[in-house]
C-alpha positions, 0 to 999 in steps of 0.5 A, spaced: 500 500 500 502 507 498 504 510 504 500 515 507 502 523 506 502 527 512 504 535 512 506 538 519 505 545 520 509 548 525 516 545 526 517 548 533 518 543 539 513 539 538 513 539 530 520 537 531 519 532 536 514 529 531 518 529 525 524 526 529 520 520 532 516 519 525 523 518 522 527 514 527 521 509 528 518 509 521 519 501 521 516 500 527 510 505 526 509 502 519 508 495 522 503 498 527 499 502 522 499 497 516 502 502 511 508 507 511 507 514 514 511 519 510 512 527 511 510 530 504 511 537 506 513 542 512 510 549 513 515 553 518 517 560 519 524 558 522 528 552 521 529 547 527 536 545 528 534 539 531 531 536 525 534 534 519 529 535 514 533 534 507 529 532 501 522 534 505 518 540 501 518 546 505 513 552 505 512 558 509 505 558 508 501 553 512 494 554 508 499 551 502 499 544 506 491 544 508 490 545 500 495 540 497 492 535 494 498 530 495 496 531 503 492 526 507 493 528 514 495 535 516 498 536 523 497 542 526 502 544 531 502 552 530 498 553 537 494 559 538 487 560 537 486 564 530 490 562 524 490 555 527 482 555 527 483 557 520 488 552 518 484 546 521 477 548 518 481 549 511 484 542 512 477 539 514 474 543 508 479 540 503 477 533 506 483 532 510 484 529 517 487 533 522 492 531 528 493 537 533 496 538 540 492 545 541 488 544 547 486 552 547 483 551 540 479 544 542 477 547 548 474 554 545 473 552 538 472 544 538 464 544 538 465 548 531 471 544 529 468 537 530 461 539 527 465 540 521 469 534 521 463 530 522 459 533 516 466 532 511 467 525 514 474 526 517 477 525 523 480 530 528 485 527 533 487 531 539 491 526 544 497 531 545 492 536 547 492 534 554 497 531 558 503 531 553 505 524 553 500 521 557 495 517 553 489 519 557 484 521 552 484 514 549 484 511 556 477 515 558 474 515 551 476 507 549 479 504 555 474 506 560 468 506 555 464 501 560 464 506 566 459 511 568 465 516 570 464 519 577 470 524 577 476 526 574 482 530 577 488 532 574 495 535 575 495 538 568 500 544 568 507 542 569 509 549 570 505 550 576 506 543 579 514 545 579 513 551 582 509 548 588 514 542 588 519 547 589 515 551 594 514 545 599 521 542 598 525 548 599 521 553 602 522 558 597 517 563 595 512 563 589 515 569 586 522 566 586 521 559 583 517 563 578 523 567 576 527 560 575 521 557 571 522 562 566 529 562 566 529 554 565 524 555 559 518 552 563 514 558 564 513 563 558 515 571 559 507 572 560 506 566 565 498 568 566 496 561 562 500 557 567 499 560 574 492 562 573 490 555 571 487 557 564 492 552 561 489 547 566 482 549 564 483 548 557 485 541 558 480 540 564 474 542 559 476 537 554 477 531 559 470 533 562 467 533 555 470 526 554 468 523 561 461 525 561 459 526 554 457 534 554 459 539 549 466 543 550 464 549 555 471 552 557 467 559 558 464 556 564 470 553 567 472 556 574 479 558 575 483 560 580 491 561 580 497 559 585 500 566 585 497 568 592 499 561 595 504 562 601 510 558 604 506 558 610 500 555 608 504 550 604 507 548 611 501 548 615 498 543 609 504 539 610 503 539 618 496 537 617 498 531 613 496 534 606 500 537 600 497 543 596 497 541 588 494 546 583 488 541 581 483 540 575 477 537 578 471 535 574 465 531 577 458 529 575 453 530 580 445 530 580 445 537 580 450 538 574 457 538 573 463 541 577 468 544 572 474 547 576 481 549 577 484 551 583 490 550 589 487 544 593 489 540 599 490 533 597 492 527 603 499 526 602 498 519 602 495 519 595 499 517 589 497 523 586 499 528 591 506 525 590 507 527 583 512 532 583 516 537 578 514 538 571 510 531 571 503 530 570 498 525 573 490 524 571 486 520 576 479 518 573 474 514 577 469 510 574 463 506 577 466 499 574 473 500 574 474 504 581 480 509 581 485 509 575 491 514 575 495 516 569 502 519 570 507 521 565 511 527 562 506 533 561 510 536 556 516 536 552 519 535 545 518 527 544 513 526 550 508 530 546 510 527 539 509 520 542 501 522 542 501 526 536 504 520 532 499 515 536 494 519 533 497 519 526 497 511 527 489 511 529 487 516 523 491 511 518 488 505 521 481 508 521 481 512 514 478 506 510 472 505 515 466 508 515 465 515 519 459 512 523 464 506 525 469 511 528 470 512 535 466 519 536 471 525 537 468 526 544 467 519 546 459 519 545 455 519 539 455 527 537 447 527 537 447 524 544 451 529 548 448 531 554 445 538 556 447 537 564 449 544 566 456 546 568 455 548 576 457 555 578 463 555 583 458 557 589 454 551 588 460 546 588 461 542 594 468 541 597 472 541 604 476 547 606 482 549 609 481 556 612 487 560 616 484 565 620 489 571 623 486 572 630 488 576 636 490 573 642 483 574 646 479 569 649 473 567 646 475 568 639 475 561 637 468 560 640 465 565 636 469 562 630 466 555 631 459 559 632 459 562 625 461 556 622 456 551 626 450 556 624 451 555 617 451 548 617 459 547 617 462 542 621 469 542 623 474 536 622 480 539 625 483 545 628 490 547 629 492 553 633 500 556 632 503 559 638 503 567 638 507 570 633 510 575 637 511 581 633 504 582 632 500 578 637 496 574 632 495 567 632 494 563 626 488 559 627 487 553 622 481 549 620 479 543 616 472 543 615 467 537 612 464 537 605 460 543 604 457 547 598 461 553 597 456 558 598 456 557 605 463 557 606 463 564 602 457 567 607 462 564 613 468 567 611 464 574 610 462 573 617 469 571 620 472 577 617 467 582 620 469 579 627 473 584 631 478 579 633 480 577 626 485 581 622 485 581 615 482 576 610 481 569 611 485 564 607 481 559 604 484 553 600 479 547 597 480 540 600 479 534 596 480 527 599 480 523 592 477 516 595 
């Protein structure tokens, strides 16, 4: 059989890795796919010194790849929302299958792209868009298809995880570690997407869609960053037997679906609490399989290329099958997606860590306990640290049972109004993941 011809758009980190893996493992990949895969064209702005592309046709116009009649599959690795969207839609319009690593594109424009792909009978594959080299989309979409998925929880941004790991292990401040992460190339010059949870929310949106069979709804995801975390809270969490991770949580409840990214206390004995540095991990809880954990490199040249090429192999295998017999983009048949609502954060349920700076006066603890009990909030444990000598304030650390967030918001407003409480109350959500 003739080889399948692919066009790579973007020869940056992932594009270069994809080219190299395809070249190095060509024989192995052909044995798996049933036919050879040949890079017939590359669109790039600047050469990648790590790739020897001698003999491969090159263009600086990505749309030339999308319209090239020779090309069967377009690999979109240029990133961003605008040109990438145009490129993918143009490729679909021209009857080409698409493989992409672009989580922002899928999370924001995926519904439109998949509808177009279905109309044209082509495949859009996006394994590399979530958690780099970890095949978690395939696992949820196919490996766990017997299950009603209860929840998904993931450390899905390596930069944020590196920062929190350094803060915990070395007692460094957020600002200090961020500067190092930028110097190492883990974080962009503008780190907003990483540290404010937007990148993780893109990925969580995709995971939630394939877990629960709902349309992609990135605009309804709640995001909270790690910029305000202090080493004090990291240490208090440790003393209580928890680790703080920047966690994405998608949970299906009777009222709707929780879709949230925020700093989270996780018990230190959970496997996912021990995922450190730039590594990623995703936990999936299904009614039949129970909890499964997927761990690995969430970014990087070849880990991400591993997922891109796996998608390529899938597309090559499925090219000759009827569109209706292929695995649906979002795991469920497109006309059977659910309209189960996404809950606002106030309606989500969690346990909470609260740190209150209280004056060392008698009766403050009783007032705090009374405010919480009036709102139906049960205290699981309480820790008071010795008086910080310079200002006579006592840090009071509470862990609550699970409660609706609105009740915690009301309680925090009442706590901050107390005379014996100084400054804002620190609130971090707690997930036990059992």
